[in-house]
PyMOL CGO cylinders between C-alpha atoms (Angstrom):
from pymol import cmd
from pymol.cgo import CYLINDER

trace = [
    CYLINDER, 41.47, -129.12, -30.38, 39.06, -126.15, -31.34, 0.3, 1, 1, 1, 1, 1, 1,
    CYLINDER, 39.06, -126.15, -31.34, 38.93, -124.98, -34.85, 0.3, 1, 1, 1, 1, 1, 1,
    CYLINDER, 38.93, -124.98, -34.85, 38.17, -121.42, -35.90, 0.3, 1, 1, 1, 1, 1, 1,
    CYLINDER, 38.17, -121.42, -35.90, 36.89, -120.12, -39.37, 0.3, 1, 1, 1, 1, 1, 1,
    CYLINDER, 36.89, -120.12, -39.37, 38.24, -116.63, -39.92, 0.3, 1, 1, 1, 1, 1, 1,
    CYLINDER, 38.24, -116.63, -39.92, 37.23, -114.66, -43.38, 0.3, 1, 1, 1, 1, 1, 1,
    CYLINDER, 37.23, -114.66, -43.38, 40.83, -115.55, -44.58, 0.3, 1, 1, 1, 1, 1, 1,
    CYLINDER, 40.83, -115.55, -44.58, 41.85, -118.64, -42.72, 0.3, 1, 1, 1, 1, 1, 1,
    CYLINDER, 41.85, -118.64, -42.72, 41.13, -121.83, -40.55, 0.3, 1, 1, 1, 1, 1, 1,
    CYLINDER, 41.13, -121.83, -40.55, 43.03, -121.85, -37.37, 0.3, 1, 1, 1, 1, 1, 1,
    CYLINDER, 43.03, -121.85, -37.37, 43.09, -124.84, -35.14, 0.3, 1, 1, 1, 1, 1, 1,
    CYLINDER, 43.09, -124.84, -35.14, 44.09, -124.30, -31.45, 0.3, 1, 1, 1, 1, 1, 1,
    CYLINDER, 44.09, -124.30, -31.45, 45.99, -127.64, -30.85, 0.3, 1, 1, 1, 1, 1, 1,
    CYLINDER, 45.99, -127.64, -30.85, 47.14, -126.84, -27.42, 0.3, 1, 1, 1, 1, 1, 1,
    CYLINDER, 47.14, -126.84, -27.42, 46.77, -123.61, -25.25, 0.3, 1, 1, 1, 1, 1, 1,
    CYLINDER, 46.77, -123.61, -25.25, 50.13, -122.50, -26.73, 0.3, 1, 1, 1, 1, 1, 1,
    CYLINDER, 50.13, -122.50, -26.73, 50.26, -124.26, -30.33, 0.3, 1, 1, 1, 1, 1, 1,
    CYLINDER, 50.26, -124.26, -30.33, 47.95, -123.14, -33.20, 0.3, 1, 1, 1, 1, 1, 1,
    CYLINDER, 47.95, -123.14, -33.20, 47.81, -124.59, -36.72, 0.3, 1, 1, 1, 1, 1, 1,
    CYLINDER, 47.81, -124.59, -36.72, 47.13, -121.81, -39.23, 0.3, 1, 1, 1, 1, 1, 1,
    CYLINDER, 47.13, -121.81, -39.23, 45.88, -122.64, -42.68, 0.3, 1, 1, 1, 1, 1, 1,
    CYLINDER, 45.88, -122.64, -42.68, 45.41, -119.52, -44.86, 0.3, 1, 1, 1, 1, 1, 1,
    CYLINDER, 45.41, -119.52, -44.86, 42.50, -119.85, -47.55, 0.3, 1, 1, 1, 1, 1, 1,
    CYLINDER, 42.50, -119.85, -47.55, 43.43, -120.54, -51.17, 0.3, 1, 1, 1, 1, 1, 1,
    CYLINDER, 43.43, -120.54, -51.17, 43.75, -117.27, -53.17, 0.3, 1, 1, 1, 1, 1, 1,
    CYLINDER, 43.75, -117.27, -53.17, 44.06, -114.94, -50.28, 0.3, 1, 1, 1, 1, 1, 1,
    CYLINDER, 44.06, -114.94, -50.28, 46.16, -111.79, -50.51, 0.3, 1, 1, 1, 1, 1, 1,
    CYLINDER, 46.16, -111.79, -50.51, 47.22, -111.23, -46.77, 0.3, 1, 1, 1, 1, 1, 1,
    CYLINDER, 47.22, -111.23, -46.77, 47.22, -107.29, -46.38, 0.3, 1, 1, 1, 1, 1, 1,
    CYLINDER, 47.22, -107.29, -46.38, 48.06, -105.22, -43.25, 0.3, 1, 1, 1, 1, 1, 1,
    CYLINDER, 48.06, -105.22, -43.25, 44.30, -105.45, -42.01, 0.3, 1, 1, 1, 1, 1, 1,
    CYLINDER, 44.30, -105.45, -42.01, 44.41, -109.24, -42.38, 0.3, 1, 1, 1, 1, 1, 1,
    CYLINDER, 44.41, -109.24, -42.38, 47.74, -109.55, -40.40, 0.3, 1, 1, 1, 1, 1, 1,
    CYLINDER, 47.74, -109.55, -40.40, 46.19, -107.39, -37.66, 0.3, 1, 1, 1, 1, 1, 1,
    CYLINDER, 46.19, -107.39, -37.66, 43.09, -109.72, -37.55, 0.3, 1, 1, 1, 1, 1, 1,
    CYLINDER, 43.09, -109.72, -37.55, 45.40, -112.56, -37.39, 0.3, 1, 1, 1, 1, 1, 1,
    CYLINDER, 45.40, -112.56, -37.39, 47.68, -111.17, -34.73, 0.3, 1, 1, 1, 1, 1, 1,
    CYLINDER, 47.68, -111.17, -34.73, 44.54, -110.24, -32.58, 0.3, 1, 1, 1, 1, 1, 1,
    CYLINDER, 44.54, -110.24, -32.58, 43.21, -113.73, -32.81, 0.3, 1, 1, 1, 1, 1, 1,
    CYLINDER, 43.21, -113.73, -32.81, 46.39, -115.19, -31.57, 0.3, 1, 1, 1, 1, 1, 1,
    CYLINDER, 46.39, -115.19, -31.57, 46.75, -112.81, -28.74, 0.3, 1, 1, 1, 1, 1, 1,
    CYLINDER, 46.75, -112.81, -28.74, 43.02, -113.55, -27.77, 0.3, 1, 1, 1, 1, 1, 1,
    CYLINDER, 43.02, -113.55, -27.77, 42.92, -117.45, -28.16, 0.3, 1, 1, 1, 1, 1, 1,
    CYLINDER, 42.92, -117.45, -28.16, 46.55, -118.56, -27.13, 0.3, 1, 1, 1, 1, 1, 1,
    CYLINDER, 46.55, -118.56, -27.13, 48.64, -118.55, -24.11, 0.3, 1, 1, 1, 1, 1, 1,
    CYLINDER, 48.64, -118.55, -24.11, 52.02, -116.60, -24.45, 0.3, 1, 1, 1, 1, 1, 1,
    CYLINDER, 52.02, -116.60, -24.45, 54.56, -117.64, -25.36, 0.3, 1, 1, 1, 1, 1, 1,
    CYLINDER, 54.56, -117.64, -25.36, 52.98, -119.60, -28.27, 0.3, 1, 1, 1, 1, 1, 1,
    CYLINDER, 52.98, -119.60, -28.27, 54.17, -121.37, -31.30, 0.3, 1, 1, 1, 1, 1, 1,
    CYLINDER, 54.17, -121.37, -31.30, 52.50, -121.72, -34.62, 0.3, 1, 1, 1, 1, 1, 1,
    CYLINDER, 52.50, -121.72, -34.62, 52.31, -124.54, -37.16, 0.3, 1, 1, 1, 1, 1, 1,
    CYLINDER, 52.31, -124.54, -37.16, 51.87, -122.75, -40.62, 0.3, 1, 1, 1, 1, 1, 1,
    CYLINDER, 51.87, -122.75, -40.62, 50.41, -125.19, -43.14, 0.3, 1, 1, 1, 1, 1, 1,
    CYLINDER, 50.41, -125.19, -43.14, 51.01, -123.92, -46.56, 0.3, 1, 1, 1, 1, 1, 1,
    CYLINDER, 51.01, -123.92, -46.56, 48.57, -126.33, -48.12, 0.3, 1, 1, 1, 1, 1, 1,
    CYLINDER, 48.57, -126.33, -48.12, 47.07, -123.38, -50.10, 0.3, 1, 1, 1, 1, 1, 1,
    CYLINDER, 47.07, -123.38, -50.10, 48.39, -120.78, -52.42, 0.3, 1, 1, 1, 1, 1, 1,
    CYLINDER, 48.39, -120.78, -52.42, 48.10, -117.16, -51.35, 0.3, 1, 1, 1, 1, 1, 1,
    CYLINDER, 48.10, -117.16, -51.35, 50.21, -114.04, -51.34, 0.3, 1, 1, 1, 1, 1, 1,
    CYLINDER, 50.21, -114.04, -51.34, 50.92, -111.00, -49.34, 0.3, 1, 1, 1, 1, 1, 1,
    CYLINDER, 50.92, -111.00, -49.34, 51.35, -107.27, -49.75, 0.3, 1, 1, 1, 1, 1, 1,
    CYLINDER, 51.35, -107.27, -49.75, 54.65, -105.65, -49.02, 0.3, 1, 1, 1, 1, 1, 1,
    CYLINDER, 54.65, -105.65, -49.02, 53.35, -104.18, -45.91, 0.3, 1, 1, 1, 1, 1, 1,
    CYLINDER, 53.35, -104.18, -45.91, 51.98, -107.50, -44.67, 0.3, 1, 1, 1, 1, 1, 1,
    CYLINDER, 51.98, -107.50, -44.67, 55.16, -109.28, -45.29, 0.3, 1, 1, 1, 1, 1, 1,
    CYLINDER, 55.16, -109.28, -45.29, 57.12, -106.71, -43.12, 0.3, 1, 1, 1, 1, 1, 1,
    CYLINDER, 57.12, -106.71, -43.12, 54.48, -106.89, -40.32, 0.3, 1, 1, 1, 1, 1, 1,
    CYLINDER, 54.48, -106.89, -40.32, 53.64, -110.59, -40.30, 0.3, 1, 1, 1, 1, 1, 1,
    CYLINDER, 53.64, -110.59, -40.30, 54.67, -112.61, -37.06, 0.3, 1, 1, 1, 1, 1, 1,
    CYLINDER, 54.67, -112.61, -37.06, 56.23, -109.86, -35.48, 0.3, 1, 1, 1, 1, 1, 1,
    CYLINDER, 56.23, -109.86, -35.48, 54.39, -110.45, -32.04, 0.3, 1, 1, 1, 1, 1, 1,
    CYLINDER, 54.39, -110.45, -32.04, 57.02, -110.68, -29.37, 0.3, 1, 1, 1, 1, 1, 1,
    CYLINDER, 57.02, -110.68, -29.37, 54.64, -113.60, -27.88, 0.3, 1, 1, 1, 1, 1, 1,
    CYLINDER, 54.64, -113.60, -27.88, 55.56, -115.92, -30.80, 0.3, 1, 1, 1, 1, 1, 1,
    CYLINDER, 55.56, -115.92, -30.80, 58.15, -118.42, -29.72, 0.3, 1, 1, 1, 1, 1, 1,
    CYLINDER, 58.15, -118.42, -29.72, 58.50, -120.48, -32.80, 0.3, 1, 1, 1, 1, 1, 1,
    CYLINDER, 58.50, -120.48, -32.80, 57.01, -121.37, -36.10, 0.3, 1, 1, 1, 1, 1, 1,
    CYLINDER, 57.01, -121.37, -36.10, 56.99, -124.66, -37.95, 0.3, 1, 1, 1, 1, 1, 1,
    CYLINDER, 56.99, -124.66, -37.95, 56.06, -124.23, -41.83, 0.3, 1, 1, 1, 1, 1, 1,
    CYLINDER, 56.06, -124.23, -41.83, 54.79, -127.22, -43.60, 0.3, 1, 1, 1, 1, 1, 1,
    CYLINDER, 54.79, -127.22, -43.60, 55.69, -126.78, -47.35, 0.3, 1, 1, 1, 1, 1, 1,
    CYLINDER, 55.69, -126.78, -47.35, 54.63, -128.78, -50.13, 0.3, 1, 1, 1, 1, 1, 1,
    CYLINDER, 54.63, -128.78, -50.13, 56.46, -127.71, -53.17, 0.3, 1, 1, 1, 1, 1, 1,
    CYLINDER, 56.46, -127.71, -53.17, 59.67, -125.53, -54.07, 0.3, 1, 1, 1, 1, 1, 1,
    CYLINDER, 59.67, -125.53, -54.07, 57.49, -122.51, -54.52, 0.3, 1, 1, 1, 1, 1, 1,
    CYLINDER, 57.49, -122.51, -54.52, 56.01, -122.26, -50.93, 0.3, 1, 1, 1, 1, 1, 1,
    CYLINDER, 56.01, -122.26, -50.93, 59.43, -123.36, -49.79, 0.3, 1, 1, 1, 1, 1, 1,
    CYLINDER, 59.43, -123.36, -49.79, 61.30, -120.27, -51.50, 0.3, 1, 1, 1, 1, 1, 1,
    CYLINDER, 61.30, -120.27, -51.50, 58.50, -117.87, -50.60, 0.3, 1, 1, 1, 1, 1, 1,
    CYLINDER, 58.50, -117.87, -50.60, 59.00, -118.95, -46.88, 0.3, 1, 1, 1, 1, 1, 1,
    CYLINDER, 59.00, -118.95, -46.88, 62.59, -118.46, -47.10, 0.3, 1, 1, 1, 1, 1, 1,
    CYLINDER, 62.59, -118.46, -47.10, 62.17, -114.96, -48.65, 0.3, 1, 1, 1, 1, 1, 1,
    CYLINDER, 62.17, -114.96, -48.65, 59.79, -113.95, -45.73, 0.3, 1, 1, 1, 1, 1, 1,
    CYLINDER, 59.79, -113.95, -45.73, 62.23, -115.26, -43.16, 0.3, 1, 1, 1, 1, 1, 1,
    CYLINDER, 62.23, -115.26, -43.16, 65.15, -113.08, -44.57, 0.3, 1, 1, 1, 1, 1, 1,
    CYLINDER, 65.15, -113.08, -44.57, 63.03, -109.72, -44.29, 0.3, 1, 1, 1, 1, 1, 1,
    CYLINDER, 63.03, -109.72, -44.29, 64.67, -107.67, -41.72, 0.3, 1, 1, 1, 1, 1, 1,
    CYLINDER, 64.67, -107.67, -41.72, 62.75, -107.59, -38.37, 0.3, 1, 1, 1, 1, 1, 1,
    CYLINDER, 62.75, -107.59, -38.37, 63.11, -106.22, -34.84, 0.3, 1, 1, 1, 1, 1, 1,
    CYLINDER, 63.11, -106.22, -34.84, 62.76, -109.76, -33.74, 0.3, 1, 1, 1, 1, 1, 1,
    CYLINDER, 62.76, -109.76, -33.74, 64.03, -112.44, -35.90, 0.3, 1, 1, 1, 1, 1, 1,
    CYLINDER, 64.03, -112.44, -35.90, 61.88, -115.33, -36.63, 0.3, 1, 1, 1, 1, 1, 1,
    CYLINDER, 61.88, -115.33, -36.63, 62.62, -118.68, -34.89, 0.3, 1, 1, 1, 1, 1, 1,
    CYLINDER, 62.62, -118.68, -34.89, 61.44, -120.72, -37.81, 0.3, 1, 1, 1, 1, 1, 1,
    CYLINDER, 61.44, -120.72, -37.81, 62.06, -124.31, -39.46, 0.3, 1, 1, 1, 1, 1, 1,
    CYLINDER, 62.06, -124.31, -39.46, 60.43, -125.73, -42.51, 0.3, 1, 1, 1, 1, 1, 1,
    CYLINDER, 60.43, -125.73, -42.51, 59.10, -129.16, -42.87, 0.3, 1, 1, 1, 1, 1, 1,
    CYLINDER, 59.10, -129.16, -42.87, 57.68, -131.33, -45.53, 0.3, 1, 1, 1, 1, 1, 1,
    CYLINDER, 57.68, -131.33, -45.53, 55.57, -133.61, -43.10, 0.3, 1, 1, 1, 1, 1, 1,
    CYLINDER, 55.57, -133.61, -43.10, 53.16, -132.24, -40.77, 0.3, 1, 1, 1, 1, 1, 1,
    CYLINDER, 53.16, -132.24, -40.77, 53.46, -134.43, -37.84, 0.3, 1, 1, 1, 1, 1, 1,
    CYLINDER, 53.46, -134.43, -37.84, 57.25, -133.95, -37.87, 0.3, 1, 1, 1, 1, 1, 1,
    CYLINDER, 57.25, -133.95, -37.87, 56.70, -130.24, -37.75, 0.3, 1, 1, 1, 1, 1, 1,
    CYLINDER, 56.70, -130.24, -37.75, 54.23, -130.59, -34.83, 0.3, 1, 1, 1, 1, 1, 1,
    CYLINDER, 54.23, -130.59, -34.83, 56.72, -132.62, -32.90, 0.3, 1, 1, 1, 1, 1, 1,
    CYLINDER, 56.72, -132.62, -32.90, 59.49, -130.07, -33.35, 0.3, 1, 1, 1, 1, 1, 1,
    CYLINDER, 59.49, -130.07, -33.35, 57.06, -127.34, -32.28, 0.3, 1, 1, 1, 1, 1, 1,
    CYLINDER, 57.06, -127.34, -32.28, 56.13, -129.26, -29.04, 0.3, 1, 1, 1, 1, 1, 1,
    CYLINDER, 56.13, -129.26, -29.04, 59.96, -129.38, -28.20, 0.3, 1, 1, 1, 1, 1, 1,
    CYLINDER, 59.96, -129.38, -28.20, 60.64, -125.67, -28.64, 0.3, 1, 1, 1, 1, 1, 1,
]
cmd.load_cgo(trace, "trace")
C-alpha cells in the first residue's frame, strides 16, 4: 500500500483500483480541492476504481464542491465509513444531490467491512 499526503488529505492506494481517502481535520473542500482530488485519482488509480472514504475527521464543503464531488465516470463504488450521526447525515445529504451519474454508495461504521464490500463491487 502506498500513502500520499496532499495539502488537504491523505490518500492510501490500497490496490491499483481502490483508494482510501482521509480528508484533513477542518478542511473546507472547494472546487479547486475537488479538482486536485479528481486529478490525483485519475493519475494514481486504474479505472474503474472504488473509494473508501474514511470520515474520521470533521470537514466541510462549499456548495460548488458538493455538486462536483465524485462526478468522475471512472468511479465504480464508494464505501463511506461514518463515526457518528452527523457524518452519516452529511453523507446522506451529499448522496441525494442531483448528479448526471448517481453515486453507487454504501455507508458503514466499520472500516474492514466497508473495504470488504468494496472489493466485491
